[in-house]
Short mmCIF file of the C-alpha atoms (twelve columns), coordinates in Angstrom:
data_MODEL
# 
_entry.id   MODEL 
# 
loop_
_atom_site.group_PDB 
_atom_site.id 
_atom_site.type_symbol 
_atom_site.label_atom_id 
_atom_site.label_alt_id 
_atom_site.label_comp_id 
_atom_site.label_asym_id 
_atom_site.label_seq_id 
_atom_site.Cartn_x 
_atom_site.Cartn_y 
_atom_site.Cartn_z 
_atom_site.pdbx_PDB_model_num 
ATOM 1   C CA . MET A 1   4.239   29.704  -33.805 1 
ATOM 2   C CA . THR A 2   3.965   25.710  -33.646 1 
ATOM 3   C CA . ALA A 3   3.835   23.317  -31.175 1 
ATOM 4   C CA . ASN A 4   6.665   21.481  -29.894 1 
ATOM 5   C CA . THR A 5   6.437   17.676  -32.057 1 
ATOM 6   C CA . THR A 6   9.348   16.793  -30.324 1 
ATOM 7   C CA . THR A 7   9.063   12.120  -30.769 1 
ATOM 8   C CA . THR A 8   11.493  11.880  -27.240 1 
ATOM 9   C CA . PRO A 9   8.896   10.113  -25.356 1 
ATOM 10  C CA . ARG A 10  7.721   11.712  -21.609 1 
ATOM 11  C CA . PRO A 11  8.829   10.334  -18.786 1 
ATOM 12  C CA . PHE A 12  4.336   9.145   -18.147 1 
ATOM 13  C CA . GLU A 13  4.175   8.068   -21.150 1 
ATOM 14  C CA . LEU A 14  7.048   5.724   -21.069 1 
ATOM 15  C CA . ARG A 15  5.771   4.710   -16.836 1 
ATOM 16  C CA . ASN A 16  1.956   4.305   -18.821 1 
ATOM 17  C CA . ALA A 17  3.497   1.997   -21.519 1 
ATOM 18  C CA . TYR A 18  5.451   -0.424  -19.554 1 
ATOM 19  C CA . PHE A 19  2.353   -0.637  -17.566 1 
ATOM 20  C CA . ASP A 20  -0.005  -1.283  -20.812 1 
ATOM 21  C CA . ARG A 21  2.167   -4.174  -21.430 1 
ATOM 22  C CA . LEU A 22  2.072   -6.106  -18.597 1 
ATOM 23  C CA . CYS A 23  -1.826  -5.511  -18.393 1 
ATOM 24  C CA . ASN A 24  -1.889  -6.822  -21.800 1 
ATOM 25  C CA . THR A 25  0.361   -9.557  -21.253 1 
ATOM 26  C CA . PRO A 26  -2.213  -12.985 -21.446 1 
ATOM 27  C CA . GLY A 27  -1.889  -15.419 -17.633 1 
ATOM 28  C CA . LEU A 28  0.834   -12.944 -16.154 1 
ATOM 29  C CA . MET A 29  1.348   -13.928 -12.986 1 
ATOM 30  C CA . TRP A 30  1.354   -10.525 -10.346 1 
ATOM 31  C CA . LEU A 31  3.632   -10.873 -7.697  1 
ATOM 32  C CA . GLY A 32  4.650   -7.568  -7.152  1 
ATOM 33  C CA . GLN A 33  1.589   -4.965  -7.075  1 
ATOM 34  C CA . ASN A 34  0.403   -6.478  -3.464  1 
ATOM 35  C CA . THR A 35  -2.627  -6.765  -4.965  1 
ATOM 36  C CA . ASN A 36  -5.084  -9.291  -4.114  1 
ATOM 37  C CA . HIS A 37  -6.061  -12.354 -6.632  1 
ATOM 38  C CA . PHE A 38  -7.963  -14.540 -4.500  1 
ATOM 39  C CA . ASP A 39  -11.434 -15.258 -5.205  1 
ATOM 40  C CA . PRO A 40  -13.906 -12.787 -3.158  1 
ATOM 41  C CA . HIS A 41  -16.606 -14.071 -1.430  1 
ATOM 42  C CA . PRO A 42  -19.537 -14.534 -3.926  1 
ATOM 43  C CA . SER A 43  -21.738 -12.035 -2.350  1 
ATOM 44  C CA . VAL A 44  -19.170 -9.812  -3.208  1 
ATOM 45  C CA . LEU A 45  -19.386 -10.531 -7.192  1 
ATOM 46  C CA . GLU A 46  -23.261 -10.880 -6.804  1 
ATOM 47  C CA . ALA A 47  -23.531 -7.589  -5.582  1 
ATOM 48  C CA . ALA A 48  -21.742 -5.825  -7.919  1 
ATOM 49  C CA . VAL A 49  -23.011 -7.503  -10.715 1 
ATOM 50  C CA . ALA A 50  -26.411 -6.192  -9.450  1 
ATOM 51  C CA . ALA A 51  -25.738 -2.876  -9.715  1 
ATOM 52  C CA . LEU A 52  -25.065 -2.653  -13.310 1 
ATOM 53  C CA . GLN A 53  -28.526 -5.214  -13.714 1 
ATOM 54  C CA . ASP A 54  -30.558 -3.042  -11.697 1 
ATOM 55  C CA . GLY A 55  -28.869 0.087   -13.146 1 
ATOM 56  C CA . SER A 56  -28.104 2.266   -10.075 1 
ATOM 57  C CA . TYR A 57  -23.979 2.952   -11.503 1 
ATOM 58  C CA . HIS A 58  -26.399 5.487   -13.499 1 
ATOM 59  C CA . ALA A 59  -26.825 7.735   -10.699 1 
ATOM 60  C CA . TYR A 60  -24.299 9.648   -8.446  1 
ATOM 61  C CA . ALA A 61  -22.826 8.330   -5.420  1 
ATOM 62  C CA . PRO A 62  -23.145 10.029  -2.075  1 
ATOM 63  C CA . PRO A 63  -20.457 12.436  -2.088  1 
ATOM 64  C CA . CYS A 64  -18.844 10.664  0.939   1 
ATOM 65  C CA . GLY A 65  -20.204 7.556   0.495   1 
ATOM 66  C CA . PHE A 66  -22.901 5.151   1.212   1 
ATOM 67  C CA . GLU A 67  -23.974 5.140   4.957   1 
ATOM 68  C CA . GLU A 68  -23.991 1.614   4.898   1 
ATOM 69  C CA . LEU A 69  -20.575 1.565   4.215   1 
ATOM 70  C CA . ARG A 70  -19.249 4.684   6.094   1 
ATOM 71  C CA . GLN A 71  -20.068 2.982   9.098   1 
ATOM 72  C CA . LEU A 72  -18.886 -0.453  8.477   1 
ATOM 73  C CA . ILE A 73  -15.835 1.045   7.890   1 
ATOM 74  C CA . ALA A 74  -15.301 2.410   11.197  1 
ATOM 75  C CA . LEU A 75  -16.241 -0.706  12.477  1 
ATOM 76  C CA . ASP A 76  -13.524 -2.683  10.169  1 
ATOM 77  C CA . VAL A 77  -10.891 -0.304  11.577  1 
ATOM 78  C CA . GLY A 78  -12.208 -0.631  15.579  1 
ATOM 79  C CA . VAL A 79  -13.040 2.882   15.729  1 
ATOM 80  C CA . PRO A 80  -17.258 3.160   15.698  1 
ATOM 81  C CA . GLY A 81  -18.048 6.682   15.676  1 
ATOM 82  C CA . MET A 82  -15.270 8.002   13.748  1 
ATOM 83  C CA . SER A 83  -16.220 9.386   10.325  1 
ATOM 84  C CA . ALA A 84  -15.149 7.818   7.146   1 
ATOM 85  C CA . PHE A 85  -15.232 9.525   3.611   1 
ATOM 86  C CA . VAL A 86  -15.302 6.897   0.709   1 
ATOM 87  C CA . THR A 87  -12.670 7.847   -2.218  1 
ATOM 88  C CA . ASP A 88  -11.642 6.827   -5.474  1 
ATOM 89  C CA . GLY A 89  -8.562  4.190   -3.958  1 
ATOM 90  C CA . ALA A 90  -6.815  4.897   -0.962  1 
ATOM 91  C CA . VAL A 91  -4.526  7.082   -3.086  1 
ATOM 92  C CA . GLU A 92  -7.069  9.843   -3.460  1 
ATOM 93  C CA . ALA A 93  -7.505  9.915   0.250   1 
ATOM 94  C CA . LEU A 94  -4.434  10.149  0.916   1 
ATOM 95  C CA . TYR A 95  -3.693  13.205  -2.250  1 
ATOM 96  C CA . ASN A 96  -6.302  15.172  -0.652  1 
ATOM 97  C CA . VAL A 97  -5.868  14.423  2.759   1 
ATOM 98  C CA . CYS A 98  -1.634  15.682  2.099   1 
ATOM 99  C CA . SER A 99  -3.648  18.677  0.133   1 
ATOM 100 C CA . ASN A 100 -5.198  20.112  2.848   1 
ATOM 101 C CA . ILE A 101 -2.968  19.446  5.913   1 
ATOM 102 C CA . CYS A 102 0.572   19.591  4.207   1 
ATOM 103 C CA . ALA A 103 1.348   23.148  4.189   1 
ATOM 104 C CA . PRO A 104 4.861   25.235  2.890   1 
ATOM 105 C CA . ASP A 105 8.066   25.442  5.270   1 
ATOM 106 C CA . THR A 106 6.794   22.906  7.673   1 
ATOM 107 C CA . ASP A 107 8.001   19.074  7.748   1 
ATOM 108 C CA . PHE A 108 6.179   15.715  6.624   1 
ATOM 109 C CA . VAL A 109 8.233   12.983  8.627   1 
ATOM 110 C CA . THR A 110 8.059   9.452   6.982   1 
ATOM 111 C CA . THR A 111 10.035  6.177   7.025   1 
ATOM 112 C CA . ASP A 112 12.106  5.412   4.706   1 
ATOM 113 C CA . PRO A 113 11.577  2.887   3.159   1 
ATOM 114 C CA . SER A 114 7.499   3.464   2.936   1 
ATOM 115 C CA . TRP A 115 5.380   4.158   -0.140  1 
ATOM 116 C CA . ALA A 116 6.252   6.942   -1.951  1 
ATOM 117 C CA . TRP A 117 3.409   9.064   -3.474  1 
ATOM 118 C CA . PRO A 118 2.220   10.365  -0.259  1 
ATOM 119 C CA . MET A 119 6.584   11.768  -0.061  1 
ATOM 120 C CA . HIS A 120 5.439   13.886  -3.706  1 
ATOM 121 C CA . PHE A 121 2.039   15.056  -2.840  1 
ATOM 122 C CA . ALA A 122 3.703   16.444  0.238   1 
ATOM 123 C CA . ARG A 123 6.945   18.439  -2.073  1 
ATOM 124 C CA . LYS A 124 3.522   19.437  -4.297  1 
ATOM 125 C CA . ALA A 125 2.093   21.002  -1.097  1 
ATOM 126 C CA . GLY A 126 5.415   23.009  -0.359  1 
ATOM 127 C CA . ALA A 127 6.875   20.830  2.859   1 
ATOM 128 C CA . ARG A 128 9.908   19.173  3.531   1 
ATOM 129 C CA . VAL A 129 10.135  15.902  3.492   1 
ATOM 130 C CA . VAL A 130 11.928  14.042  6.232   1 
ATOM 131 C CA . GLU A 131 12.832  10.529  5.719   1 
ATOM 132 C CA . LEU A 132 13.732  8.257   8.965   1 
ATOM 133 C CA . PRO A 133 15.538  5.371   7.958   1 
ATOM 134 C CA . ILE A 134 14.120  1.871   9.520   1 
ATOM 135 C CA . TYR A 135 16.246  -0.773  7.454   1 
ATOM 136 C CA . GLU A 136 18.093  -1.844  10.043  1 
ATOM 137 C CA . ALA A 137 17.748  -4.935  11.727  1 
ATOM 138 C CA . ALA A 138 19.004  -3.681  15.212  1 
ATOM 139 C CA . GLN A 139 15.798  -1.672  15.455  1 
ATOM 140 C CA . GLY A 140 13.460  -4.507  14.224  1 
ATOM 141 C CA . TYR A 141 12.937  -3.119  10.724  1 
ATOM 142 C CA . LYS A 142 10.440  -0.451  12.160  1 
ATOM 143 C CA . LEU A 143 10.527  3.245   13.349  1 
ATOM 144 C CA . THR A 144 11.057  3.616   17.052  1 
ATOM 145 C CA . PRO A 145 9.663   6.533   19.410  1 
ATOM 146 C CA . GLU A 146 13.183  7.478   20.123  1 
ATOM 147 C CA . GLN A 147 14.140  7.957   16.576  1 
ATOM 148 C CA . LEU A 148 10.954  9.500   15.630  1 
ATOM 149 C CA . ARG A 149 11.376  11.845  18.775  1 
ATOM 150 C CA . ALA A 150 14.815  12.627  18.060  1 
ATOM 151 C CA . ALA A 151 13.291  14.514  14.153  1 
ATOM 152 C CA . VAL A 152 10.242  16.445  15.249  1 
ATOM 153 C CA . THR A 153 10.491  19.747  16.157  1 
ATOM 154 C CA . ASP A 154 8.089   22.639  15.929  1 
ATOM 155 C CA . GLN A 155 8.538   22.511  12.155  1 
ATOM 156 C CA . THR A 156 6.669   19.411  12.111  1 
ATOM 157 C CA . ARG A 157 3.057   19.572  10.691  1 
ATOM 158 C CA . VAL A 158 2.797   16.265  9.452   1 
ATOM 159 C CA . ILE A 159 4.279   12.342  10.989  1 
ATOM 160 C CA . TYR A 160 3.167   9.642   7.766   1 
ATOM 161 C CA . LEU A 161 3.360   6.234   9.049   1 
ATOM 162 C CA . VAL A 162 2.601   3.166   6.851   1 
ATOM 163 C CA . ASP A 163 1.650   0.437   9.323   1 
ATOM 164 C CA . PRO A 164 2.501   -2.223  8.133   1 
ATOM 165 C CA . ASN A 165 5.390   -1.291  6.779   1 
ATOM 166 C CA . ASN A 166 4.960   -1.491  2.771   1 
ATOM 167 C CA . PRO A 167 7.239   -3.324  1.837   1 
ATOM 168 C CA . LEU A 168 9.051   -4.549  5.048   1 
ATOM 169 C CA . GLY A 169 6.040   -6.411  6.036   1 
ATOM 170 C CA . THR A 170 6.385   -5.165  10.248  1 
ATOM 171 C CA . CYS A 171 3.731   -4.124  12.097  1 
ATOM 172 C CA . HIS A 172 4.114   -1.557  15.520  1 
ATOM 173 C CA . THR A 173 2.554   -2.715  18.676  1 
ATOM 174 C CA . ALA A 174 -0.438  -0.733  20.707  1 
ATOM 175 C CA . ALA A 175 2.202   0.997   22.845  1 
ATOM 176 C CA . GLU A 176 4.361   2.036   20.143  1 
ATOM 177 C CA . ILE A 177 1.752   3.673   18.417  1 
ATOM 178 C CA . GLU A 178 0.569   5.126   21.415  1 
ATOM 179 C CA . ALA A 179 3.613   6.685   22.030  1 
ATOM 180 C CA . PHE A 180 3.955   8.209   18.061  1 
ATOM 181 C CA . CYS A 181 0.475   9.867   18.925  1 
ATOM 182 C CA . ASP A 182 2.390   11.126  22.132  1 
ATOM 183 C CA . ILE A 183 5.142   12.975  19.970  1 
ATOM 184 C CA . ALA A 184 2.630   14.133  17.289  1 
ATOM 185 C CA . ARG A 185 0.820   15.675  19.765  1 
ATOM 186 C CA . SER A 186 3.583   17.232  21.528  1 
ATOM 187 C CA . VAL A 187 4.510   19.268  18.507  1 
ATOM 188 C CA . GLY A 188 0.447   19.776  17.511  1 
ATOM 189 C CA . ALA A 189 1.196   17.425  14.604  1 
ATOM 190 C CA . TYR A 190 -1.000  15.592  12.212  1 
ATOM 191 C CA . PHE A 191 -0.490  11.816  11.989  1 
ATOM 192 C CA . ILE A 192 -1.307  9.812   9.069   1 
ATOM 193 C CA . HIS A 193 -1.806  6.061   9.899   1 
ATOM 194 C CA . ASP A 194 -2.007  4.629   6.056   1 
ATOM 195 C CA . ALA A 195 -3.604  1.107   6.908   1 
ATOM 196 C CA . THR A 196 -3.227  -0.352  3.642   1 
ATOM 197 C CA . TYR A 197 -1.903  -3.394  5.110   1 
ATOM 198 C CA . SER A 198 -3.854  -3.696  8.474   1 
ATOM 199 C CA . GLN A 199 -6.008  -6.696  7.551   1 
ATOM 200 C CA . PHE A 200 -3.195  -9.027  6.973   1 
ATOM 201 C CA . ALA A 201 -1.376  -7.885  10.095  1 
ATOM 202 C CA . GLU A 202 -1.606  -10.379 13.604  1 
ATOM 203 C CA . GLY A 203 -2.353  -7.268  15.283  1 
ATOM 204 C CA . PHE A 204 -2.851  -3.823  14.381  1 
ATOM 205 C CA . SER A 205 -3.760  -0.288  16.676  1 
ATOM 206 C CA . PRO A 206 -5.582  2.380   15.354  1 
ATOM 207 C CA . ALA A 207 -3.548  5.963   15.906  1 
ATOM 208 C CA . LEU A 208 -7.317  7.067   16.432  1 
ATOM 209 C CA . ARG A 209 -7.840  5.631   19.504  1 
ATOM 210 C CA . TYR A 210 -5.105  7.812   21.225  1 
ATOM 211 C CA . TYR A 211 -4.968  11.071  19.212  1 
ATOM 212 C CA . PRO A 212 -8.556  11.119  17.911  1 
ATOM 213 C CA . GLU A 213 -7.890  15.337  17.651  1 
ATOM 214 C CA . LYS A 214 -5.286  14.922  14.714  1 
ATOM 215 C CA . ALA A 215 -5.098  11.195  13.614  1 
ATOM 216 C CA . ILE A 216 -5.973  10.302  10.267  1 
ATOM 217 C CA . LEU A 217 -6.498  6.503   8.872   1 
ATOM 218 C CA . THR A 218 -6.456  5.913   5.397   1 
ATOM 219 C CA . TYR A 219 -8.092  2.544   4.439   1 
ATOM 220 C CA . SER A 220 -7.853  0.320   1.187   1 
ATOM 221 C CA . PHE A 221 -10.368 -2.483  -0.761  1 
ATOM 222 C CA . SER A 222 -7.683  -2.971  -2.993  1 
ATOM 223 C CA . LYS A 223 -5.404  -5.179  -1.056  1 
ATOM 224 C CA . TRP A 224 -7.892  -7.275  1.703   1 
ATOM 225 C CA . LEU A 225 -10.494 -7.231  -0.878  1 
ATOM 226 C CA . GLY A 226 -9.035  -7.469  -4.357  1 
ATOM 227 C CA . LEU A 227 -10.234 -4.493  -5.842  1 
ATOM 228 C CA . ALA A 228 -7.658  -2.846  -7.069  1 
ATOM 229 C CA . GLY A 229 -9.091  -2.231  -10.726 1 
ATOM 230 C CA . MET A 230 -12.613 -0.930  -8.928  1 
ATOM 231 C CA . ARG A 231 -10.479 1.744   -7.110  1 
ATOM 232 C CA . LEU A 232 -12.191 2.258   -3.764  1 
ATOM 233 C CA . GLY A 233 -10.501 3.375   -0.297  1 
ATOM 234 C CA . ALA A 234 -11.373 5.673   2.339   1 
ATOM 235 C CA . VAL A 235 -10.179 8.063   4.993   1 
ATOM 236 C CA . VAL A 236 -11.297 7.911   8.220   1 
ATOM 237 C CA . ALA A 237 -10.691 10.661  11.330  1 
ATOM 238 C CA . ASN A 238 -13.332 12.644  13.433  1 
ATOM 239 C CA . PRO A 239 -15.890 14.523  11.855  1 
ATOM 240 C CA . ASP A 240 -13.636 18.347  12.061  1 
ATOM 241 C CA . ILE A 241 -11.477 16.813  9.806   1 
ATOM 242 C CA . ILE A 242 -13.806 15.251  7.677   1 
ATOM 243 C CA . GLU A 243 -15.368 18.144  6.966   1 
ATOM 244 C CA . LEU A 244 -12.597 19.778  5.397   1 
ATOM 245 C CA . LEU A 245 -11.523 16.923  3.384   1 
ATOM 246 C CA . ALA A 246 -14.808 17.407  1.941   1 
ATOM 247 C CA . THR A 247 -15.043 20.506  1.154   1 
ATOM 248 C CA . ALA A 248 -12.953 20.509  -2.353  1 
ATOM 249 C CA . PRO A 249 -12.313 17.007  -2.588  1 
ATOM 250 C CA . PRO A 250 -10.639 15.942  -6.040  1 
ATOM 251 C CA . ASN A 251 -14.347 13.973  -6.342  1 
ATOM 252 C CA . ASN A 252 -17.404 15.618  -5.263  1 
ATOM 253 C CA . LEU A 253 -19.915 13.252  -7.373  1 
ATOM 254 C CA . GLY A 254 -19.130 9.696   -4.964  1 
ATOM 255 C CA . SER A 255 -16.879 6.930   -5.518  1 
ATOM 256 C CA . ASN A 256 -17.939 4.442   -7.695  1 
ATOM 257 C CA . VAL A 257 -21.428 2.712   -7.235  1 
ATOM 258 C CA . VAL A 258 -20.470 -1.108  -8.198  1 
ATOM 259 C CA . SER A 259 -17.283 -0.868  -6.370  1 
ATOM 260 C CA . GLN A 260 -19.279 0.528   -2.824  1 
ATOM 261 C CA . ARG A 261 -21.733 -2.761  -3.428  1 
ATOM 262 C CA . ALA A 262 -18.970 -4.604  -3.545  1 
ATOM 263 C CA . ALA A 263 -17.307 -3.716  -0.381  1 
ATOM 264 C CA . ILE A 264 -20.742 -3.617  1.315   1 
ATOM 265 C CA . ALA A 265 -20.799 -6.985  0.880   1 
ATOM 266 C CA . GLY A 266 -16.976 -7.641  1.425   1 
ATOM 267 C CA . LEU A 267 -17.384 -6.263  4.602   1 
ATOM 268 C CA . ARG A 268 -20.902 -8.095  5.431   1 
ATOM 269 C CA . SER A 269 -18.904 -10.938 4.683   1 
ATOM 270 C CA . LYS A 270 -15.743 -10.831 6.124   1 
ATOM 271 C CA . ALA A 271 -16.001 -13.205 9.137   1 
ATOM 272 C CA . ALA A 272 -16.829 -15.686 6.732   1 
ATOM 273 C CA . TRP A 273 -14.447 -15.332 4.171   1 
ATOM 274 C CA . PHE A 274 -11.243 -13.768 4.909   1 
ATOM 275 C CA . PRO A 275 -9.922  -16.139 7.351   1 
ATOM 276 C CA . GLY A 276 -9.719  -18.162 4.761   1 
ATOM 277 C CA . VAL A 277 -7.380  -15.674 2.792   1 
ATOM 278 C CA . LEU A 278 -4.761  -15.108 5.644   1 
ATOM 279 C CA . ALA A 279 -4.208  -18.469 5.558   1 
ATOM 280 C CA . ARG A 280 -3.576  -18.830 2.036   1 
ATOM 281 C CA . LEU A 281 -1.292  -16.194 1.952   1 
ATOM 282 C CA . ARG A 282 0.875   -17.163 4.993   1 
ATOM 283 C CA . ALA A 283 1.255   -20.722 3.139   1 
ATOM 284 C CA . ASN A 284 2.285   -18.863 0.357   1 
ATOM 285 C CA . GLN A 285 4.521   -16.616 1.964   1 
ATOM 286 C CA . LYS A 286 6.207   -19.672 3.641   1 
ATOM 287 C CA . ALA A 287 6.309   -21.650 0.883   1 
ATOM 288 C CA . VAL A 288 8.738   -18.574 -0.298  1 
ATOM 289 C CA . TYR A 289 10.534  -18.492 2.980   1 
ATOM 290 C CA . GLU A 290 11.498  -22.042 2.273   1 
ATOM 291 C CA . ALA A 291 12.341  -21.646 -0.883  1 
ATOM 292 C CA . VAL A 292 14.908  -18.593 -0.862  1 
ATOM 293 C CA . GLN A 293 16.471  -20.023 2.114   1 
ATOM 294 C CA . ARG A 294 17.544  -23.108 -0.467  1 
ATOM 295 C CA . ILE A 295 19.723  -20.130 -2.397  1 
ATOM 296 C CA . PRO A 296 23.045  -19.237 -0.820  1 
ATOM 297 C CA . GLY A 297 23.156  -15.701 -0.248  1 
ATOM 298 C CA . LEU A 298 19.403  -14.550 -0.572  1 
ATOM 299 C CA . HIS A 299 17.744  -13.549 2.630   1 
ATOM 300 C CA . ILE A 300 14.152  -12.707 3.846   1 
ATOM 301 C CA . PRO A 301 14.837  -9.736  6.444   1 
ATOM 302 C CA . VAL A 302 11.360  -9.891  7.875   1 
ATOM 303 C CA . TYR A 303 9.561   -13.188 8.588   1 
ATOM 304 C CA . PRO A 304 6.927   -13.688 8.911   1 
ATOM 305 C CA . SER A 305 5.339   -10.176 7.376   1 
ATOM 306 C CA . ASN A 306 2.173   -8.583  8.739   1 
ATOM 307 C CA . ALA A 307 1.826   -7.482  4.623   1 
ATOM 308 C CA . ASN A 308 0.344   -9.186  2.307   1 
ATOM 309 C CA . LEU A 309 4.247   -9.416  1.030   1 
ATOM 310 C CA . LEU A 310 8.066   -10.694 1.962   1 
ATOM 311 C CA . VAL A 311 10.960  -8.428  0.974   1 
ATOM 312 C CA . ILE A 312 14.075  -10.644 -0.385  1 
ATOM 313 C CA . GLU A 313 17.184  -9.782  -0.104  1 
ATOM 314 C CA . THR A 314 19.850  -10.027 -3.592  1 
ATOM 315 C CA . VAL A 315 23.380  -7.927  -1.961  1 
ATOM 316 C CA . ASP A 316 24.758  -11.048 -0.720  1 
ATOM 317 C CA . ALA A 317 23.559  -13.309 -3.910  1 
ATOM 318 C CA . GLY A 318 25.804  -10.737 -6.092  1 
ATOM 319 C CA . ILE A 319 22.796  -10.159 -8.113  1 
ATOM 320 C CA . ARG A 320 20.894  -6.631  -8.648  1 
ATOM 321 C CA . PRO A 321 17.494  -6.912  -8.065  1 
ATOM 322 C CA . GLU A 322 16.700  -5.193  -10.925 1 
ATOM 323 C CA . ALA A 323 18.141  -8.322  -13.366 1 
ATOM 324 C CA . LEU A 324 15.989  -10.270 -10.611 1 
ATOM 325 C CA . VAL A 325 12.694  -8.505  -11.916 1 
ATOM 326 C CA . GLU A 326 13.103  -8.714  -15.504 1 
ATOM 327 C CA . ALA A 327 14.271  -12.525 -15.767 1 
ATOM 328 C CA . TYR A 328 11.332  -12.924 -13.569 1 
ATOM 329 C CA . GLN A 329 9.060   -10.751 -16.365 1 
ATOM 330 C CA . GLN A 330 10.452  -12.916 -19.306 1 
ATOM 331 C CA . GLU A 331 8.648   -15.927 -17.602 1 
ATOM 332 C CA . GLY A 332 5.542   -14.457 -16.789 1 
ATOM 333 C CA . VAL A 333 6.050   -13.015 -13.727 1 
ATOM 334 C CA . MET A 334 5.976   -9.694  -12.034 1 
ATOM 335 C CA . ILE A 335 7.992   -8.904  -9.106  1 
ATOM 336 C CA . ARG A 336 8.950   -5.521  -7.705  1 
ATOM 337 C CA . GLN A 337 12.787  -3.582  -7.254  1 
ATOM 338 C CA . GLY A 338 13.155  -2.146  -4.312  1 
ATOM 339 C CA . THR A 339 13.956  0.916   -6.060  1 
ATOM 340 C CA . TYR A 340 10.473  1.243   -6.519  1 
ATOM 341 C CA . HIS A 341 9.901   2.340   -2.570  1 
ATOM 342 C CA . THR A 342 13.810  3.233   -1.429  1 
ATOM 343 C CA . LYS A 343 16.869  4.850   -2.915  1 
ATOM 344 C CA . ARG A 344 18.435  4.457   -0.155  1 
ATOM 345 C CA . PHE A 345 18.486  1.069   0.310   1 
ATOM 346 C CA . GLY A 346 16.642  -0.344  -2.973  1 
ATOM 347 C CA . ASP A 347 19.753  -1.846  -4.506  1 
ATOM 348 C CA . ARG A 348 19.076  -4.590  -1.827  1 
ATOM 349 C CA . PHE A 349 15.895  -6.266  -2.361  1 
ATOM 350 C CA . VAL A 350 12.755  -7.114  -4.255  1 
ATOM 351 C CA . LYS A 351 9.200   -7.251  -3.452  1 
ATOM 352 C CA . VAL A 352 7.089   -10.455 -3.756  1 
ATOM 353 C CA . SER A 353 3.281   -10.139 -2.906  1 
ATOM 354 C CA . LEU A 354 1.540   -13.364 -2.295  1 
ATOM 355 C CA . SER A 355 -1.899  -12.456 -1.551  1 
ATOM 356 C CA . VAL A 356 -2.421  -14.743 -4.929  1 
ATOM 357 C CA . PRO A 357 -3.338  -18.496 -6.382  1 
ATOM 358 C CA . GLU A 358 -1.066  -21.484 -4.795  1 
ATOM 359 C CA . ALA A 359 -0.181  -22.025 -8.109  1 
ATOM 360 C CA . TRP A 360 1.476   -18.383 -8.712  1 
ATOM 361 C CA . ALA A 361 3.362   -19.014 -4.986  1 
ATOM 362 C CA . ALA A 362 4.623   -22.312 -6.332  1 
ATOM 363 C CA . ARG A 363 5.588   -21.306 -10.334 1 
ATOM 364 C CA . PHE A 364 7.525   -18.264 -8.254  1 
ATOM 365 C CA . CYS A 365 9.363   -20.524 -5.918  1 
ATOM 366 C CA . GLU A 366 10.378  -23.297 -8.721  1 
ATOM 367 C CA . LEU A 367 11.968  -20.962 -10.951 1 
ATOM 368 C CA . LEU A 368 13.280  -18.792 -8.597  1 
ATOM 369 C CA . PRO A 369 17.008  -21.121 -8.808  1 
ATOM 370 C CA . ALA A 370 17.145  -20.234 -12.423 1 
ATOM 371 C CA . MET A 371 16.257  -16.857 -11.896 1 
ATOM 372 C CA . VAL A 372 19.239  -16.762 -9.586  1 
ATOM 373 C CA . GLU A 373 21.657  -17.716 -12.023 1 
ATOM 374 C CA . LYS A 374 20.049  -16.113 -15.205 1 
ATOM 375 C CA . ALA A 375 20.293  -12.784 -12.908 1 
ATOM 376 C CA . ARG A 376 23.693  -12.486 -12.120 1 
ATOM 377 C CA . ARG A 377 24.431  -12.805 -16.513 1 
ATOM 378 C CA . MET A 378 21.874  -10.367 -17.221 1 
ATOM 379 C CA . PRO A 379 22.524  -6.681  -17.997 1 
ATOM 380 C CA . VAL A 380 19.179  -4.711  -17.658 1 
ATOM 381 C CA . SER A 381 18.561  -2.027  -19.809 1 
ATOM 382 C CA . THR A 382 14.793  -1.821  -19.750 1 
ATOM 383 C CA . ALA A 383 12.929  1.039   -17.548 1 
ATOM 384 C CA . LEU A 384 11.522  -0.720  -14.603 1 
ATOM 385 C CA . PHE A 385 9.026   1.660   -12.628 1 
# 
């Protein structure tokens, strides 16, 4: 019996080839993945290089992460005394959490738009995904306590909230987070607080302060510290939950030693370095906001953004988001179409990431009028991911 040797590319191959082309495009300006392309504090690079030069990368790291890093993460998110479990990126953290707490015939409640992968993880575990629409000016483009309260039932096992929201950039107040925790407690649900973008927020309140028994915070070094390609994240929760996650994790041999040393240096130097990153990010947001204001039909629904990104609505300009993405890619600029985040609202907008060199943001603004006109005439045949 011979194996099926059909030459039709599988979806995963198409997706991988798409990003391989992007990664191998010289000089590509990455304004679509929310990654941080500002240079880090010199001590971060020095720590990474030292870990290579002294050979410490030859050994496995502790299974839950270096103790100093675990403590620094808990302090950074404002929950000292909670337990941190270092992971190979925040995606692995979410996979581990969803695999352990989602269950068949229970509900996984989240927002629309949100980030899609935890929904895939929940469905794989047998859960039903309930998406609550938040793309609405009347509710401030974010979840409301009333909306969540009306949606939960005794079948609700998990509530998942990206806060600040990706892609909208809205952030919840302490009172709203406390109300969400009260709602979760009322039905005995876990509350996953995805804090990937919390470093960019003007104010962030971790749910662990209000619901220590069942709140779980996921943390990323990809965005604020710029370690996306080094894959480092964490879960923060009470020690009983971390014990559950540590019993059979995707990686029980410890996360990347070089990344962890860089992360320790980043957290140690954060107070001296990161305020400058925020100031540069806000300046880029302002430049893009002003450029968009000059184009009839374009609109930014959430400004200023509490994340390192902006959503730009294109529907009133008469162009498809995918066309604008393709037009910019032909100029060496990568932005993202809304359907990556939401099927229901994705035809309305593109997302632009702005924790990038000022020259990249300036290039986006310079090209915008011509790209809008080009997108109006462009048929999009290329698959976008």
